[in-house]
N, C-alpha and C positions, 0 to 999 in steps of 0.2 A: 698200559691200558686201565679205565673204568671199569667198572662191569656195572651197568646201568637195572640187575636186578639185585647189587649189593646195598640193605636195605640197615647194617648195622648201628646202632644206634640211633636211629632218627626215633626213638620213644622215652628217650632217655633226660629222668628232669633229675637234671642238672641241679638247681638248688636243694632236694633232697638228697641228690649226692651228697654236695659238698658239708650239708646237716651231721651225717652221719660219717664223714670225712672228720667233720668234728668235734664227733663224741668218741672215734676211736685215737682220733690226740690226745685228749683230753683221759683218755685208760690208761695210752703207753707213760704220758705229761708224770698219774699219777700213779705206778709205779714205781719211777727215779723223782715221787716225790722225799721232800720231808716235810715233816711235821711241820703245822704253824699253818702258815697262806702258803706257799703249795698248795698248803693240802684243801685249803680256802679255794685258793684257784686254780685247782684241779677243777673238785670239784662242782664249783659252777662253770666252768666249762664243756663237762658232759652236760651238764641242764642241760644250756640258755643252744647244747645242739637237740638235744630232746628235745626243748618247747618246738625248737624250731623245724624240724624233721618231724613233730604230727599235723603243728601247727599246717606247714604244707603237706600235709598226703590230709591231714581236715578239710580244706582252700581245694585239694583241688574234686574230691569224692565233692566235693556240696557245688563244687563248680559247675561237673562235670554233669550230674541227675539232677540240678538247682535251675542250671540255666535255662532260664525266658528268657528265647527273640527267636 
């Protein structure tokens, strides 16, 4: 039976969580990376995750405080 007052996860931003997951996976892959192409790929994954996360945070902040309508 579900509780109607249960509000867990209703304000979860899935895109930010997934971007953070990509960053963490890039860091874990970097630990095991062999010098060369593997290192470039892991650092690219981390960079993509950071850019994604920061752009999502900027979008959410801008949308929340500058939304006209």
